[in-house]
C-alpha positions in Angstrom: 98.9 -159.6 -85.8 95.4 -159.3 -83.4 93.5 -156.4 -83.6 92.7 -154.0 -80.9 90.1 -155.5 -78.2 90.7 -158.8 -79.8 88.5 -161.4 -78.4 85.3 -159.2 -78.3 82.0 -160.6 -79.4 78.1 -159.5 -78.5 78.0 -162.3 -76.8 80.7 -161.8 -73.9 80.1 -158.1 -73.9 77.9 -157.7 -70.7 80.4 -160.2 -69.3 83.7 -158.1 -69.9 81.8 -154.5 -69.2 80.4 -156.3 -66.0 84.3 -157.4 -65.2 85.6 -153.6 -65.6 83.7 -152.2 -63.5 84.9 -155.0 -60.4 88.2 -153.8 -61.9 87.5 -149.7 -61.2 86.2 -151.1 -58.0 89.2 -152.7 -57.5 91.9 -150.3 -59.1 90.6 -146.8 -57.5 91.6 -147.7 -53.6 94.6 -149.1 -54.6 96.3 -146.6 -56.9 95.3 -143.8 -54.3 97.5 -146.0 -52.0 100.2 -146.6 -54.4 100.5 -143.1 -55.0 101.0 -142.4 -51.2 103.6 -145.1 -51.6 105.2 -143.3 -53.9 105.4 -140.1 -52.3 102.7 -138.2 -54.7 99.2 -137.0 -54.7 96.6 -139.0 -55.2 95.9 -137.8 -58.3 99.6 -139.4 -60.0 97.8 -142.9 -59.0 94.3 -141.9 -60.8 95.8 -140.5 -63.3 97.7 -144.0 -64.2 94.1 -145.6 -65.0 93.3 -143.1 -68.1 95.4 -142.5 -70.9 98.2 -145.1 -70.4 95.6 -148.3 -69.0 93.5 -147.3 -72.3 96.9 -147.1 -74.9 98.0 -150.1 -73.3 94.9 -152.1 -73.6 94.5 -151.0 -77.4 98.1 -151.6 -78.3 99.1 -155.1 -76.3 99.0 -158.7 -77.1 97.9 -160.1 -74.0 93.9 -160.3 -73.6 93.9 -160.6 -70.3 97.2 -158.8 -68.5 96.2 -155.3 -66.2 98.2 -152.2 -66.6 99.1 -149.8 -63.5 101.5 -148.9 -60.9 101.9 -151.6 -58.4 103.4 -152.0 -54.8 106.9 -152.8 -55.9 107.2 -149.9 -58.6 105.5 -147.1 -56.2 108.1 -148.2 -53.3 111.0 -148.2 -56.3 110.0 -145.0 -57.2 109.8 -143.3 -53.6 113.2 -145.2 -52.5 115.1 -143.8 -55.8 113.7 -140.5 -56.0 113.7 -139.8 -52.4 117.2 -139.3 -52.0 117.2 -136.8 -54.8 114.3 -134.7 -53.5 111.5 -134.0 -50.8 108.8 -136.3 -51.3 105.7 -133.8 -52.0 108.0 -131.4 -54.1 107.6 -130.1 -57.5 110.9 -131.4 -58.6 109.8 -134.8 -57.0 106.7 -134.4 -58.9 108.7 -134.1 -62.1 111.3 -136.6 -61.4 108.6 -139.0 -61.0 107.5 -138.3 -64.7 111.1 -138.2 -66.0 111.6 -141.8 -64.7 108.7 -143.1 -66.0 109.3 -141.4 -69.6 113.0 -143.5 -69.4 111.1 -146.4 -68.2 108.8 -146.4 -71.5 111.8 -145.5 -74.1 114.0 -148.8 -72.7 110.6 -150.9 -73.1 110.6 -149.8 -76.4 114.2 -150.6 -76.9 113.8 -154.0 -75.9 110.9 -154.2 -78.0 112.6 -152.9 -81.4 115.8 -154.9 -80.6 113.9 -158.0 -79.4 116.0 -157.8 -75.9 113.1 -158.9 -73.4 115.4 -162.5 -72.9 117.7 -160.0 -70.5 115.0 -160.3 -67.8 115.7 -163.8 -67.8 118.1 -162.9 -65.2 116.1 -161.9 -63.1 115.5 -165.7 -61.7 112.5 -166.5 -59.3 115.0 -165.8 -56.1 115.8 -162.4 -57.6 112.4 -161.0 -57.8 111.3 -163.3 -54.4 113.9 -161.5 -52.5 114.0 -157.9 -54.3 109.8 -157.1 -54.4 109.8 -159.1 -51.0 112.3 -156.4 -49.4 110.2 -153.1 -50.9 107.2 -155.1 -49.7 108.4 -155.0 -46.3 109.4 -151.6 -46.2 105.8 -150.7 -47.4 104.5 -152.5 -44.7 105.8 -150.3 -42.4 104.6 -147.1 -43.4 101.3 -149.1 -44.0 101.4 -150.1 -40.0 101.7 -146.4 -39.1 99.3 -144.9 -41.1 96.8 -147.7 -39.6 97.8 -146.3 -36.1 97.4 -142.5 -36.8 101.3 -142.1 -35.4 103.5 -140.2 -38.0 107.3 -141.2 -39.3 109.0 -140.1 -42.3 108.2 -142.4 -44.8 111.2 -141.4 -47.0 113.7 -142.6 -44.3 115.5 -145.7 -44.4 113.8 -149.0 -43.1 115.4 -149.4 -39.9 115.1 -145.7 -39.2 111.2 -146.0 -40.1 111.0 -148.9 -37.4 112.7 -147.1 -35.0 110.6 -144.0 -35.2 107.4 -146.6 -35.8 108.3 -148.2 -32.1 109.1 -145.2 -30.8 105.8 -143.3 -31.5 103.5 -146.3 -30.2 102.5 -143.7 -27.4 101.0 -141.8 -29.7 98.5 -144.6 -31.2 95.5 -142.8 -32.0 92.6 -145.3 -30.7 90.1 -144.5 -33.5 92.6 -144.8 -36.6 93.5 -148.2 -34.8 90.1 -149.7 -35.2 89.3 -148.1 -38.4 92.5 -150.5 -39.4 91.6 -153.5 -37.3 87.8 -153.5 -38.7 89.1 -153.1 -42.7 91.5 -155.9 -42.5 89.1 -158.1 -41.1 86.7 -157.3 -43.5 89.5 -157.4 -45.8 90.7 -160.9 -44.9 87.2 -162.5 -44.1 86.0 -161.4 -47.8 89.1 -162.5 -49.8 88.5 -165.8 -48.3 85.2 -166.4 -48.7 83.6 -164.0 -50.7 86.4 -163.1 -53.7 84.2 -161.8 -56.0 82.9 -158.6 -53.7 85.1 -155.7 -54.3 86.5 -155.7 -50.2 88.8 -152.6 -51.3 85.6 -150.2 -52.2 83.6 -151.8 -50.1 86.3 -150.8 -46.9 86.8 -147.5 -48.6 83.1 -146.5 -48.7 82.1 -148.2 -44.9 85.1 -146.1 -43.4 84.3 -142.9 -45.2 80.9 -143.2 -44.0 82.0 -144.1 -40.6 84.2 -140.9 -40.2 82.0 -138.4 -41.5 79.2 -139.8 -39.1 80.9 -139.7 -35.8 83.2 -137.0 -37.1 86.6 -138.7 -36.4 88.5 -135.9 -38.3 88.2 -133.7 -35.3 89.3 -137.1 -32.9 92.8 -137.1 -35.2 91.6 -139.3 -37.8 93.6 -137.9 -41.1 91.8 -138.5 -44.0 93.1 -138.2 -48.2 92.0 -134.8 -48.2 91.1 -132.7 -51.3 91.5 -134.5 -54.7 91.2 -131.8 -57.8 89.0 -131.9 -60.2 89.7 -132.7 -63.7 90.9 -134.7 -66.5 95.1 -135.2 -66.6 96.5 -132.6 -68.9 99.6 -133.4 -71.3 102.5 -132.1 -69.7 106.7 -133.2 -70.1 109.0 -133.2 -67.3 111.7 -130.2 -67.7 115.0 -131.2 -65.6 118.7 -130.7 -66.2 120.5 -133.7 -68.4 122.5 -134.3 -65.0 119.1 -135.1 -63.4 117.8 -137.2 -66.1 121.0 -139.3 -66.1 120.7 -140.0 -62.3 117.1 -141.2 -62.8 118.5 -144.2 -65.3 119.6 -147.3 -62.8 116.3 -146.8 -60.8 114.3 -146.7 -64.5 116.5 -150.1 -65.7 115.5 -151.9 -62.6 111.7 -150.8 -63.1 111.6 -152.1 -66.6 113.8 -155.4 -65.4 111.5 -156.1 -62.8 108.2 -155.4 -65.1 109.6 -157.1 -68.0 110.3 -160.6 -66.5 107.3 -160.6 -64.3 104.5 -159.1 -66.9 105.9 -161.3 -69.7 106.0 -164.2 -67.4 102.3 -163.5 -66.4 101.1 -162.9 -70.0 102.5 -165.8 -71.2 100.5 -168.4 -68.8 97.1 -166.8 -69.3 97.5 -166.8 -72.8 98.7 -170.4 -72.8 95.9 -171.3 -69.8 93.5 -169.6 -72.3 94.7 -170.4 -75.4 95.5 -167.3 -77.1 98.0 -165.6 -79.1 100.9 -163.9 -77.3 103.8 -161.9 -78.8 106.3 -160.9 -76.0 107.7 -157.8 -78.0 104.4 -156.2 -78.7 103.5 -156.2 -74.8 106.7 -154.7 -74.6 106.1 -152.0 -76.9 103.0 -151.3 -75.5 104.5 -151.2 -71.5 106.7 -148.8 -73.3 103.6 -146.5 -74.5 101.8 -146.5 -71.3 104.8 -145.6 -69.5 105.4 -142.5 -71.7 102.0 -141.9 -71.7 102.3 -141.7 -67.8 105.4 -139.5 -67.7 103.4 -136.7 -70.0 99.9 -136.9 -68.3 101.1 -136.6 -64.9 101.4 -140.0 -63.2 104.4 -142.4 -62.7 105.6 -145.8 -64.1 103.2 -148.2 -64.6 104.3 -151.9 -64.6 101.8 -155.5 -64.6 99.3 -156.2 -62.1 98.9 -159.4 -61.2 96.7 -159.3 -58.8 94.0 -157.4 -60.9 95.1 -159.9 -63.6 94.0 -162.9 -61.8 90.7 -161.2 -60.7 90.2 -160.5 -64.2 90.5 -164.0 -64.8 88.6 -165.3 -61.9 85.6 -162.7 -62.8 85.8 -164.4 -66.8 87.1 -161.5 -68.6 88.9 -163.0 -71.7 89.7 -159.3 -73.5 91.3 -155.9 -72.9 87.5 -154.0 -72.5 87.6 -153.5 -68.5 90.8 -151.9 -69.0 89.2 -149.4 -71.5 85.8 -149.4 -69.0 88.3 -148.5 -66.0 89.9 -145.8 -67.8 86.5 -144.2 -68.8 85.3 -144.8 -65.0 87.9 -143.1 -63.7 88.2 -140.3 -65.9 84.5 -139.5 -64.9 85.3 -139.9 -61.5 88.0 -137.4 -61.6 85.8 -135.3 -63.8 82.6 -135.2 -61.5 83.1 -137.1 -58.5 86.3 -136.2 -56.3 84.2 -134.8 -53.5 83.7 -138.2 -52.5 86.9 -139.2 -52.4 88.0 -136.2 -49.7 87.1 -137.9 -46.3 88.6 -141.5 -47.4 90.4 -142.3 -44.0 94.1 -142.8 -44.6 94.1 -145.9 -41.9 91.6 -147.5 -44.1 93.9 -147.1 -47.6 96.6 -148.5 -44.9 94.9 -151.4 -44.2 94.0 -151.9 -48.1 97.8 -151.7 -49.1 98.8 -154.0 -46.1 96.7 -156.4 -47.0 97.4 -156.0 -50.6 101.3 -156.5 -50.2 101.2 -159.5 -47.7 102.2 -161.7 -50.4 104.3 -159.9 -52.1 106.6 -160.5 -49.0 107.5 -163.9 -50.6 107.0 -166.1 -47.3 105.6 -169.5 -49.1 108.6 -168.7 -51.5 111.1 -168.4 -49.0 109.7 -172.0 -47.3 109.7 -173.7 -50.7 113.1 -172.4 -51.9 114.2 -173.3 -48.5 113.7 -177.2 -48.8 113.9 -177.0 -52.6 117.9 -175.3 -53.3 119.2 -173.6 -49.8 121.6 -171.8 -52.8 118.7 -170.2 -54.4 117.4 -169.2 -51.0 120.7 -167.8 -50.1 120.5 -165.2 -53.4 116.7 -164.6 -52.8 117.7 -163.7 -48.7 120.9 -161.7 -49.8 119.0 -159.6 -52.6 116.2 -159.1 -49.7 118.4 -157.4 -47.1 119.9 -156.0 -49.6 117.1 -154.1 -51.0 115.8 -153.8 -47.3 118.3 -152.4 -46.0 120.8 -150.7 -48.4 118.7 -149.7 -50.8 116.5 -151.0 -54.3 119.2 -150.7 -56.8 121.9 -151.9 -54.6 119.5 -154.9 -54.0 118.9 -155.8 -57.6 122.5 -155.1 -58.6 123.7 -157.7 -55.6 121.0 -160.3 -57.3 122.5 -160.2 -60.5 126.1 -160.7 -59.7 125.3 -163.7 -56.7 122.7 -165.2 -59.7 125.5 -164.9 -62.5 128.0 -166.3 -59.8 125.4 -169.1 -59.3 125.0 -169.9 -62.8 128.8 -169.8 -63.3 129.2 -172.2 -60.8 126.5 -174.8 -62.1 127.8 -174.6 -65.3 131.6 -175.1 -64.1 130.6 -178.8 -63.3 128.6 -180.5 -66.4 127.4 -184.0 -67.2 130.5 -185.4 -68.5 130.0 -189.3 -69.0 131.8 -192.0 -70.6 129.7 -194.6 -72.6 130.5 -197.8 -70.9 129.9 -201.8 -72.1 130.3 -200.7 -76.1 127.6 -197.5 -75.7 124.9 -199.3 -73.6 125.5 -197.4 -70.4 127.3 -194.5 -69.0 129.1 -193.0 -66.0 130.1 -189.7 -64.7 133.4 -188.5 -65.0 132.7 -186.0 -62.0 130.9 -188.8 -60.1 130.9 -192.4 -60.5 132.8 -193.4 -63.3 135.0 -196.3 -62.7 139.0 -196.2 -62.8 139.8 -197.5 -66.2 136.3 -197.1 -67.7 136.0 -197.7 -71.3 133.8 -197.7 -74.4 135.3 -200.9 -75.9 138.5 -202.0 -76.1 141.2 -199.2 -76.5 138.0 -196.5 -77.3 136.1 -194.2 -74.8 133.3 -192.1 -76.2 133.0 -189.0 -74.3 129.5 -186.9 -73.9 129.5 -183.3 -72.6 126.0 -182.5 -71.7 126.4 -179.0 -72.2 128.0 -176.2 -74.2 131.8 -175.7 -73.8 132.7 -172.6 -72.8 135.1 -170.3 -70.4 133.1 -171.9 -67.2 133.6 -175.5 -67.9 136.4 -175.9 -70.4 139.3 -176.6 -68.0 137.0 -179.0 -66.0 136.0 -180.7 -69.3 139.7 -181.4 -70.7 140.9 -182.4 -67.1 138.4 -184.8 -66.5 138.3 -186.5 -70.3 142.2 -186.8 -69.6 142.1 -188.4 -66.4 139.6 -190.8 -68.5 142.5 -191.9 -70.3 145.2 -192.0 -68.1 143.1 -194.5 -66.1 142.3 -196.4 -68.5 146.3 -196.1 -70.0 147.3 -193.9 -72.2 149.5 -196.8 -73.9 146.2 -199.1 -74.5 143.5 -196.1 -75.5 143.8 -195.5 -79.2 140.8 -193.5 -80.0 138.7 -190.9 -78.4 135.2 -190.2 -79.4 133.7 -186.9 -78.8 129.8 -187.3 -78.7 129.2 -183.5 -79.9 124.7 -183.6 -79.8 124.6 -181.6 -76.4 127.9 -179.6 -77.1 125.1 -176.8 -78.9 128.3 -173.6 -78.7 131.6 -173.0 -78.0 133.1 -169.7 -76.9 137.1 -169.0 -77.9 137.9 -169.9 -74.4 136.6 -173.5 -74.9 138.3 -173.9 -78.4 141.9 -172.5 -77.1 141.5 -175.5 -74.2 140.5 -178.2 -76.8 143.3 -177.1 -79.2 145.2 -177.9 -76.1 143.8 -180.8 -75.5 143.8 -182.2 -78.9 148.0 -181.6 -79.1 148.0 -183.6 -75.6 146.4 -186.4 -77.4 148.5 -186.2 -80.3 151.3 -186.6 -77.8 150.0 -189.5 -76.4 149.1 -191.4 -79.9 145.3 -191.0 -78.9 143.3 -190.4 -82.3 140.4 -187.8 -82.3 137.3 -188.0 -83.7 133.4 -187.0 -83.5 129.5 -188.1 -83.5 126.2 -186.2 -83.6 127.8 -183.2 -84.8 124.7 -180.8 -85.4 124.6 -179.3 -88.8 124.3 -176.1 -87.2 126.8 -176.3 -85.4 129.5 -177.6 -87.7 130.3 -174.5 -89.3 131.3 -172.4 -86.3 133.3 -175.6 -84.6 135.5 -175.4 -88.4 135.5 -171.7 -87.9 137.4 -171.9 -84.5 139.8 -175.2 -85.0 138.0 -178.0 -83.5 137.1 -179.6 -86.4 140.0 -180.1 -89.2 140.1 -183.2 -90.7 139.1 -185.7 -88.4 136.2 -188.2 -89.2 132.4 -187.5 -88.6 130.2 -190.5 -87.4 126.6 -190.1 -87.2 126.3 -192.1 -84.4 127.8 -193.1 -81.4 127.7 -197.3 -82.4 129.0 -196.5 -85.3 131.8 -194.6 -84.5 132.5 -197.6 -82.2 132.7 -200.1 -84.9 134.5 -198.0 -87.1 137.3 -196.5 -84.7 137.8 -200.5 -83.7 138.2 -202.3 -87.0 140.8 -199.0 -88.0 142.6 -200.2 -84.8 142.4 -203.8 -85.6 143.7 -203.4 -89.3 146.2 -201.5 -88.0 147.4 -203.7 -85.6 146.8 -206.3 -88.4 149.6 -204.7 -91.0 152.1 -203.7 -87.7 151.9 -207.6 -87.0 152.4 -208.6 -90.7 155.1 -206.2 -90.8 156.8 -207.8 -87.9 
């Protein structure tokens, strides 16, 4: 087990500390914006950078993954709680804390019972569609903020778009000017000088402009007073019915973070050569989210963009996260006055530019080119998330993913080995009528587990192969079991009926290349009885052919 802050040495301390300053400059403006997206005060975003970040950094196995609320999590918080309480109310804030705690408990359960594999059902199309739908919903609110117009950020996507277009005649030119310049700086800086914390630069410059020219008097909205002081411990007090109402959204938050977080964590560990422990990472996510809910913040997940920034800076430890936690605490205790005059159009520009990659435009184009079914899953998830809701979006995506999986599994590769086992032909695609492995012998290979989705397809295809070759002329069927790693009860029952059909048609059944770990289950399910088992297909063909020849010779002698 790795110690806390693994990889930190005297030699790399200065580099890691400097990376922490960079992370602080990136995280503060983003988290203020994400808190606004979630419908929470700026302190909720900043509190997430203190205790949750420190706990996560000291527990996690990943040396680089940065934990924090992100745009998708913030949007999910807003969309799931917005229908239960008014944004900005004390009940809304309490629900956000409770949601984070539920999510934390779910993370701990995933870690303890090693259930992280469940997140594998969130395939790339699901993640792209789900996050893209949330991101576009966020983008509308940020555009309104950049234009200086007022819309109901808690409204449905279509309503927000209607409100935005209806308010275009009230655009504040000063807000628009700040936003245009901010976007230009952010895009230019991102392209040519990536090492500079441009979000912080935009925040500082725009604040100076607002103060020098008195733009608040001209209708430019600012962040306003941010309460000073360190976060205090608290606990959300809600009726049990409300806790249960928050469970579905907490599950969605947990699954999305698990899928994305473990993927990013694994990729960087492999890239930079340090150990990775998925269950320990899930445990760290759990503690971080419980801490977030217990000290005034909201659900935290993995930040891909900030992790990438730390990787580019050369950081290979969690010290930057500790620097981030300490720096944010100092800001809250001594420097909150610096935040009050940050213009909201600049915050909107920072968040808008940050979430452009989350729209998934490149990913959708790539899926369209490679697999239209995968594209369809992502598109339906995108549209459902956008127009129906985040929970509905992820549920629909799950169903589509399972249907897609079942459809693929229902047509496995089923090959008959031809030319004495030297060649092969697919029974579902290109096998010529009457193909046999050797005279009177057919070797069938199923390249998949035998289960409910493909059992009837397999037995039907094999029957057809025997019938096409001539039932009277085929005396042996050999099942190559190397790729059959599992069999369920439905598959076993289908195989039993198939075995009876073979007996009725006087075709002997034998097996080859049965995995030792699979043999016991095959016996338990009644597939393996007293049939012959051969180590290779070649030996099987030679043995059954010799046995058939000997049997024929005996019959001829008797006659």
